[in-house]
N, CA, C and O atoms as a GROMACS GRO file, in nm:
protein
  380
    1MET      N    1   0.083  -0.117   0.001
    1MET     CA    2   0.001   0.000   0.001
    1MET      C    3   0.090   0.126   0.000
    1MET      O    4   0.186   0.135   0.076
    2ARG      N    5   0.057   0.219  -0.086
    2ARG     CA    6   0.134   0.340  -0.095
    2ARG      C    7   0.094   0.441   0.012
    2ARG      O    8  -0.022   0.448   0.053
    3LYS      N    9   0.193   0.519   0.053
    3LYS     CA   10   0.167   0.620   0.154
    3LYS      C   11   0.096   0.742   0.090
    3LYS      O   12   0.113   0.772  -0.028
    4ARG      N   13   0.014   0.809   0.175
    4ARG     CA   14  -0.056   0.924   0.124
    4ARG      C   15   0.038   1.032   0.068
    4ARG      O   16   0.011   1.094  -0.035
    5SER      N   17   0.151   1.051   0.139
    5SER     CA   18   0.246   1.155   0.096
    5SER      C   19   0.302   1.120  -0.043
    5SER      O   20   0.330   1.211  -0.121
    6ASP      N   21   0.320   0.993  -0.074
    6ASP     CA   22   0.368   0.954  -0.205
    6ASP      C   23   0.266   0.984  -0.313
    6ASP      O   24   0.301   1.031  -0.421
    7VAL      N   25   0.141   0.956  -0.284
    7VAL     CA   26   0.035   0.985  -0.379
    7VAL      C   27   0.021   1.134  -0.401
    7VAL      O   28   0.004   1.179  -0.514
    8GLU      N   29   0.029   1.212  -0.292
    8GLU     CA   30   0.020   1.358  -0.307
    8GLU      C   31   0.128   1.411  -0.396
    8GLU      O   32   0.103   1.499  -0.478
    9LYS      N   33   0.252   1.358  -0.381
    9LYS     CA   34   0.364   1.406  -0.461
    9LYS      C   35   0.344   1.376  -0.608
    9LYS      O   36   0.393   1.449  -0.694
   10GLU      N   37   0.270   1.266  -0.640
   10GLU     CA   38   0.241   1.236  -0.781
   10GLU      C   39   0.132   1.324  -0.838
   10GLU      O   40   0.130   1.352  -0.958
   11LEU      N   41   0.039   1.370  -0.752
   11LEU     CA   42  -0.076   1.445  -0.802
   11LEU      C   43  -0.059   1.596  -0.793
   11LEU      O   44  -0.119   1.670  -0.871
   12PHE      N   45   0.022   1.642  -0.697
   12PHE     CA   46   0.029   1.786  -0.672
   12PHE      C   47   0.173   1.831  -0.672
   12PHE      O   48   0.264   1.752  -0.647
   13THR      N   49   0.192   1.963  -0.702
   13THR     CA   50   0.327   2.019  -0.695
   13THR      C   51   0.360   2.043  -0.547
   13THR      O   52   0.272   2.044  -0.461
   14ALA      N   53   0.487   2.064  -0.521
   14ALA     CA   54   0.528   2.093  -0.382
   14ALA      C   55   0.460   2.219  -0.332
   14ALA      O   56   0.424   2.228  -0.214
   15GLU      N   57   0.441   2.318  -0.421
   15GLU     CA   58   0.376   2.442  -0.381
   15GLU      C   59   0.232   2.418  -0.344
   15GLU      O   60   0.185   2.474  -0.245
   16GLU      N   61   0.161   2.336  -0.420
   16GLU     CA   62   0.020   2.306  -0.388
   16GLU      C   63   0.009   2.231  -0.256
   16GLU      O   64  -0.085   2.252  -0.179
   17ILE      N   65   0.103   2.145  -0.230
   17ILE     CA   66   0.100   2.071  -0.102
   17ILE      C   67   0.125   2.168   0.015
   17ILE      O   68   0.056   2.160   0.118
   18ARG      N   69   0.222   2.258   0.000
   18ARG     CA   70   0.248   2.356   0.106
   18ARG      C   71   0.126   2.444   0.130
   18ARG      O   72   0.091   2.471   0.244
   19GLU      N   73   0.060   2.490   0.021
   19GLU     CA   74  -0.056   2.574   0.038
   19GLU      C   75  -0.168   2.499   0.110
   19GLU      O   76  -0.234   2.556   0.196
   20SER      N   77  -0.188   2.375   0.074
   20SER     CA   78  -0.290   2.295   0.143
   20SER      C   79  -0.260   2.276   0.289
   20SER      O   80  -0.349   2.288   0.373
   21GLN      N   81  -0.134   2.247   0.319
   21GLN     CA   82  -0.095   2.227   0.460
   21GLN      C   83  -0.113   2.356   0.542
   21GLN      O   84  -0.154   2.352   0.658
   22LEU      N   85  -0.082   2.471   0.479
   22LEU     CA   86  -0.101   2.596   0.547
   22LEU      C   87  -0.249   2.626   0.571
   22LEU      O   88  -0.287   2.673   0.678
   23ARG      N   89  -0.332   2.598   0.471
   23ARG     CA   90  -0.476   2.618   0.483
   23ARG      C   91  -0.532   2.532   0.595
   23ARG      O   92  -0.612   2.578   0.676
   24VAL      N   93  -0.490   2.409   0.599
   24VAL     CA   94  -0.534   2.312   0.706
   24VAL      C   95  -0.490   2.362   0.843
   24VAL      O   96  -0.565   2.353   0.940
   25SER      N   97  -0.368   2.414   0.850
   25SER     CA   98  -0.316   2.466   0.976
   25SER      C   99  -0.396   2.585   1.028
   25SER      O  100  -0.429   2.593   1.147
   26ILE      N  101  -0.426   2.679   0.936
   26ILE     CA  102  -0.501   2.798   0.976
   26ILE      C  103  -0.643   2.760   1.022
   26ILE      O  104  -0.689   2.807   1.126
   27ILE      N  105  -0.711   2.676   0.944
   27ILE     CA  106  -0.844   2.636   0.982
   27ILE      C  107  -0.845   2.553   1.111
   27ILE      O  108  -0.935   2.564   1.194
   28GLY      N  109  -0.744   2.470   1.124
   28GLY     CA  110  -0.732   2.391   1.248
   28GLY      C  111  -0.716   2.481   1.371
   28GLY      O  112  -0.772   2.451   1.477
   29GLU      N  113  -0.642   2.588   1.359
   29GLU     CA  114  -0.624   2.682   1.469
   29GLU      C  115  -0.755   2.756   1.498
   29GLU      O  116  -0.789   2.782   1.613
   30LEU      N  117  -0.826   2.789   1.393
   30LEU     CA  118  -0.957   2.854   1.408
   30LEU      C  119  -1.053   2.763   1.487
   30LEU      O  120  -1.116   2.807   1.582
   31ILE      N  121  -1.062   2.636   1.446
   31ILE     CA  122  -1.148   2.541   1.512
   31ILE      C  123  -1.106   2.526   1.660
   31ILE      O  124  -1.188   2.528   1.752
   32LYS      N  125  -0.978   2.511   1.676
   32LYS     CA  126  -0.924   2.496   1.817
   32LYS      C  127  -0.959   2.616   1.903
   32LYS      O  128  -1.004   2.598   2.016
   33ALA      N  129  -0.941   2.737   1.853
   33ALA     CA  130  -0.975   2.860   1.927
   33ALA      C  131  -1.124   2.865   1.958
   33ALA      O  132  -1.163   2.900   2.069
   34ARG      N  133  -1.208   2.830   1.861
   34ARG     CA  134  -1.354   2.832   1.884
   34ARG      C  135  -1.392   2.732   1.990
   34ARG      O  136  -1.472   2.764   2.078
   35ASN      N  137  -1.336   2.611   1.984
   35ASN     CA  138  -1.367   2.511   2.082
   35ASN      C  139  -1.318   2.547   2.220
   35ASN      O  140  -1.389   2.527   2.318
   36GLU      N  141  -1.193   2.601   2.229
   36GLU     CA  142  -1.140   2.641   2.359
   36GLU      C  143  -1.226   2.747   2.427
   36GLU      O  144  -1.234   2.753   2.550
   37GLN      N  145  -1.289   2.830   2.345
   37GLN     CA  146  -1.376   2.934   2.405
   37GLN      C  147  -1.520   2.887   2.424
   37GLN      O  148  -1.605   2.962   2.472
   38GLY      N  149  -1.545   2.764   2.386
   38GLY     CA  150  -1.675   2.704   2.407
   38GLY      C  151  -1.783   2.765   2.322
   38GLY      O  152  -1.900   2.770   2.362
   39LEU      N  153  -1.745   2.810   2.206
   39LEU     CA  154  -1.841   2.877   2.115
   39LEU      C  155  -1.889   2.779   2.010
   39LEU      O  156  -1.810   2.701   1.955
   40SER      N  157  -2.017   2.783   1.982
   40SER     CA  158  -2.073   2.711   1.868
   40SER      C  159  -2.049   2.792   1.740
   40SER      O  160  -2.014   2.910   1.746
   41GLN      N  161  -2.068   2.729   1.628
   41GLN     CA  162  -2.058   2.802   1.502
   41GLN      C  163  -2.165   2.914   1.498
   41GLN      O  164  -2.137   3.023   1.448
   42ARG      N  165  -2.280   2.888   1.548
   42ARG     CA  166  -2.389   2.988   1.551
   42ARG      C  167  -2.349   3.107   1.634
   42ARG      O  168  -2.376   3.221   1.596
   43GLU      N  169  -2.284   3.083   1.749
   43GLU     CA  170  -2.237   3.194   1.835
   43GLU      C  171  -2.128   3.271   1.767
   43GLU      O  172  -2.124   3.394   1.778
   44LEU      N  173  -2.041   3.204   1.696
   44LEU     CA  174  -1.932   3.270   1.622
   44LEU      C  175  -1.995   3.355   1.509
   44LEU      O  176  -1.946   3.463   1.478
   45GLU      N  177  -2.102   3.307   1.449
   45GLU     CA  178  -2.174   3.386   1.349
   45GLU      C  179  -2.218   3.520   1.409
   45GLU      O  180  -2.199   3.626   1.348
   46GLN      N  181  -2.274   3.515   1.526
   46GLN     CA  182  -2.325   3.640   1.592
   46GLN      C  183  -2.208   3.734   1.622
   46GLN      O  184  -2.222   3.856   1.610
   47LEU      N  185  -2.096   3.679   1.659
   47LEU     CA  186  -1.980   3.765   1.697
   47LEU      C  187  -1.906   3.821   1.573
   47LEU      O  188  -1.855   3.933   1.576
   48SER      N  189  -1.902   3.742   1.466
   48SER     CA  190  -1.822   3.779   1.346
   48SER      C  191  -1.900   3.838   1.234
   48SER      O  192  -1.844   3.910   1.151
   49GLY      N  193  -2.031   3.810   1.226
   49GLY     CA  194  -2.111   3.853   1.115
   49GLY      C  195  -2.100   3.760   0.993
   49GLY      O  196  -2.160   3.787   0.889
   50ILE      N  197  -2.025   3.652   1.008
   50ILE     CA  198  -2.011   3.553   0.900
   50ILE      C  199  -2.115   3.445   0.928
   50ILE      O  200  -2.120   3.391   1.039
   51LYS      N  201  -2.196   3.414   0.829
   51LYS     CA  202  -2.306   3.318   0.845
   51LYS      C  203  -2.252   3.180   0.887
   51LYS      O  204  -2.144   3.138   0.844
   52GLN      N  205  -2.328   3.112   0.973
   52GLN     CA  206  -2.288   2.981   1.022
   52GLN      C  207  -2.262   2.882   0.911
   52GLN      O  208  -2.164   2.807   0.921
   53PRO      N  209  -2.343   2.875   0.806
   53PRO     CA  210  -2.309   2.780   0.697
   53PRO      C  211  -2.176   2.807   0.630
   53PRO      O  212  -2.109   2.715   0.582
   54VAL      N  213  -2.137   2.933   0.626
   54VAL     CA  214  -2.005   2.968   0.569
   54VAL      C  215  -1.894   2.916   0.663
   54VAL      O  216  -1.795   2.858   0.618
   55ILE      N  217  -1.912   2.939   0.790
   55ILE     CA  218  -1.818   2.891   0.891
   55ILE      C  219  -1.807   2.740   0.884
   55ILE      O  220  -1.697   2.686   0.890
   56SER      N  221  -1.917   2.672   0.872
   56SER     CA  222  -1.921   2.527   0.863
   56SER      C  223  -1.840   2.478   0.740
   56SER      O  224  -1.757   2.388   0.750
   57ARG      N  225  -1.868   2.540   0.624
   57ARG     CA  226  -1.798   2.502   0.500
   57ARG      C  227  -1.647   2.529   0.513
   57ARG      O  228  -1.564   2.450   0.466
   58MET      N  229  -1.615   2.640   0.576
   58MET     CA  230  -1.475   2.676   0.594
   58MET      C  231  -1.408   2.574   0.685
   58MET      O  232  -1.299   2.526   0.653
   59GLU      N  233  -1.470   2.539   0.796
   59GLU     CA  234  -1.410   2.444   0.892
   59GLU      C  235  -1.402   2.302   0.833
   59GLU      O  236  -1.310   2.228   0.868
   60SER      N  237  -1.493   2.264   0.749
   60SER     CA  238  -1.490   2.128   0.690
   60SER      C  239  -1.400   2.118   0.571
   60SER      O  240  -1.376   2.008   0.520
   61GLY      N  241  -1.349   2.232   0.523
   61GLY     CA  242  -1.261   2.230   0.406
   61GLY      C  243  -1.335   2.227   0.274
   61GLY      O  244  -1.273   2.208   0.169
   62GLU      N  245  -1.467   2.246   0.277
   62GLU     CA  246  -1.546   2.245   0.157
   62GLU      C  247  -1.522   2.364   0.068
   62GLU      O  248  -1.548   2.361  -0.053
   63THR      N  249  -1.471   2.474   0.132
   63THR     CA  250  -1.447   2.593   0.056
   63THR      C  251  -1.315   2.655   0.099
   63THR      O  252  -1.267   2.632   0.210
   64SER      N  253  -1.259   2.732   0.013
   64SER     CA  254  -1.138   2.806   0.047
   64SER      C  255  -1.179   2.951   0.065
   64SER      O  256  -1.198   3.023  -0.033
   65PRO      N  257  -1.192   2.994   0.189
   65PRO     CA  258  -1.248   3.129   0.217
   65PRO      C  259  -1.157   3.242   0.175
   65PRO      O  260  -1.035   3.227   0.165
   66GLN      N  261  -1.217   3.355   0.151
   66GLN     CA  262  -1.141   3.475   0.120
   66GLN      C  263  -1.072   3.524   0.249
   66GLN      O  264  -1.116   3.496   0.360
   67LEU      N  265  -0.966   3.596   0.231
   67LEU     CA  266  -0.887   3.645   0.344
   67LEU      C  267  -0.970   3.729   0.441
   67LEU      O  268  -0.960   3.713   0.562
   68ASP      N  269  -1.053   3.817   0.386
   68ASP     CA  270  -1.133   3.902   0.475
   68ASP      C  271  -1.229   3.820   0.559
   68ASP      O  272  -1.257   3.857   0.673
   69THR      N  273  -1.281   3.709   0.505
   69THR     CA  274  -1.369   3.620   0.580
   69THR      C  275  -1.295   3.555   0.694
   69THR      O  276  -1.345   3.549   0.806
   70VAL      N  277  -1.176   3.506   0.666
   70VAL     CA  278  -1.094   3.445   0.773
   70VAL      C  279  -1.065   3.544   0.882
   70VAL      O  280  -1.077   3.510   1.000
   71LEU      N  281  -1.027   3.666   0.846
   71LEU     CA  282  -0.994   3.768   0.944
   71LEU      C  283  -1.114   3.804   1.030
   71LEU      O  284  -1.101   3.823   1.151
   72ARG      N  285  -1.231   3.815   0.967
   72ARG     CA  286  -1.355   3.847   1.041
   72ARG      C  287  -1.391   3.738   1.140
   72ARG      O  288  -1.446   3.766   1.246
   73VAL      N  289  -1.361   3.615   1.108
   73VAL     CA  290  -1.391   3.502   1.197
   73VAL      C  291  -1.283   3.493   1.308
   73VAL      O  292  -1.316   3.462   1.423
   74LEU      N  293  -1.158   3.521   1.275
   74LEU     CA  294  -1.051   3.513   1.376
   74LEU      C  295  -1.062   3.622   1.481
   74LEU      O  296  -1.036   3.597   1.599
   75ALA      N  297  -1.098   3.744   1.440
   75ALA     CA  298  -1.099   3.858   1.530
   75ALA      C  299  -1.172   3.838   1.660
   75ALA      O  300  -1.116   3.866   1.766
   76PRO      N  301  -1.299   3.789   1.657
   76PRO     CA  302  -1.369   3.771   1.784
   76PRO      C  303  -1.312   3.658   1.869
   76PRO      O  304  -1.344   3.647   1.987
   77LEU      N  305  -1.227   3.575   1.810
   77LEU     CA  306  -1.161   3.467   1.882
   77LEU      C  307  -1.030   3.518   1.943
   77LEU      O  308  -0.958   3.443   2.009
   78GLY      N  309  -1.000   3.643   1.920
   78GLY     CA  310  -0.874   3.701   1.971
   78GLY      C  311  -0.752   3.657   1.896
   78GLY      O  312  -0.642   3.656   1.951
   79LYS      N  313  -0.771   3.620   1.767
   79LYS     CA  314  -0.663   3.568   1.684
   79LYS      C  315  -0.645   3.657   1.561
   79LYS      O  316  -0.733   3.734   1.523
   80THR      N  317  -0.530   3.643   1.502
   80THR     CA  318  -0.502   3.710   1.374
   80THR      C  319  -0.407   3.620   1.295
   80THR      O  320  -0.360   3.518   1.345
   81LEU      N  321  -0.380   3.658   1.173
   81LEU     CA  322  -0.284   3.582   1.094
   81LEU      C  323  -0.142   3.634   1.118
   81LEU      O  324  -0.123   3.754   1.140
   82TYR      N  325  -0.046   3.547   1.114
   82TYR     CA  326   0.094   3.582   1.126
   82TYR      C  327   0.158   3.563   0.989
   82TYR      O  328   0.144   3.458   0.927
   83VAL      N  329   0.229   3.665   0.944
   83VAL     CA  330   0.300   3.651   0.815
   83VAL      C  331   0.449   3.654   0.848
   83VAL      O  332   0.497   3.747   0.912
   84GLY      N  333   0.519   3.553   0.805
   84GLY     CA  334   0.661   3.542   0.834
   84GLY      C  335   0.732   3.457   0.733
   84GLY      O  336   0.680   3.431   0.625
   85ASP      N  337   0.851   3.414   0.766
   85ASP     CA  338   0.927   3.328   0.677
   85ASP      C  339   0.853   3.197   0.658
   85ASP      O  340   0.795   3.143   0.752
   86ILE      N  341   0.857   3.145   0.534
   86ILE     CA  342   0.790   3.023   0.499
   86ILE      C  343   0.838   2.906   0.584
   86ILE      O  344   0.763   2.813   0.610
   87SER      N  345   0.962   2.911   0.628
   87SER     CA  346   1.015   2.803   0.712
   87SER      C  347   0.952   2.797   0.850
   87SER      O  348   0.964   2.696   0.920
   88GLU      N  349   0.885   2.905   0.890
   88GLU     CA  350   0.824   2.912   1.020
   88GLU      C  351   0.673   2.881   1.016
   88GLU      O  352   0.608   2.884   1.121
   89THR      N  353   0.616   2.853   0.899
   89THR     CA  354   0.472   2.838   0.890
   89THR      C  355   0.416   2.720   0.968
   89THR      O  356   0.298   2.722   1.003
   90LYS      N  357   0.495   2.618   0.997
   90LYS     CA  358   0.450   2.502   1.070
   90LYS      C  359   0.414   2.541   1.214
   90LYS      O  360   0.324   2.482   1.274
   91THR      N  361   0.485   2.641   1.269
   91THR     CA  362   0.463   2.676   1.409
   91THR      C  363   0.390   2.808   1.430
   91THR      O  364   0.346   2.837   1.541
   92HIS      N  365   0.378   2.888   1.324
   92HIS     CA  366   0.320   3.020   1.341
   92HIS      C  367   0.212   3.052   1.240
   92HIS      O  368   0.204   3.166   1.195
   93ALA      N  369   0.130   2.957   1.204
   93ALA     CA  370   0.027   2.983   1.103
   93ALA      C  371  -0.074   3.086   1.154
   93ALA      O  372  -0.118   3.173   1.078
   94VAL      N  373  -0.112   3.077   1.278
   94VAL     CA  374  -0.208   3.168   1.338
   94VAL      C  375  -0.150   3.207   1.472
   94VAL      O  376  -0.096   3.121   1.543
   95GLY      N  377  -0.159   3.335   1.510
   95GLY     CA  378  -0.100   3.373   1.637
   95GLY      C  379  -0.187   3.472   1.709
   95GLY      O  380  -0.153   3.516   1.818
   0.00000   0.00000   0.00000
């Protein structure tokens, strides 16, 4: 059986894989922050102004949200995006 990483390398460029990993990291941090604060998606909708179905699609990976949408969801969670060296993205995707 082939490893997932081997299949990914056959199907996607290194850049596409990095972008996907970064997107997963950012959304993962968003979900973690929402859960740590005990907020439902509906409550986050009320705080951010972003509709719950949009938050759901964003969290499930069904959609790739626009930057302003991500920022509007992160702000009430007390989070923002960190922009730095690409080598640091594994540890500083969201701060």
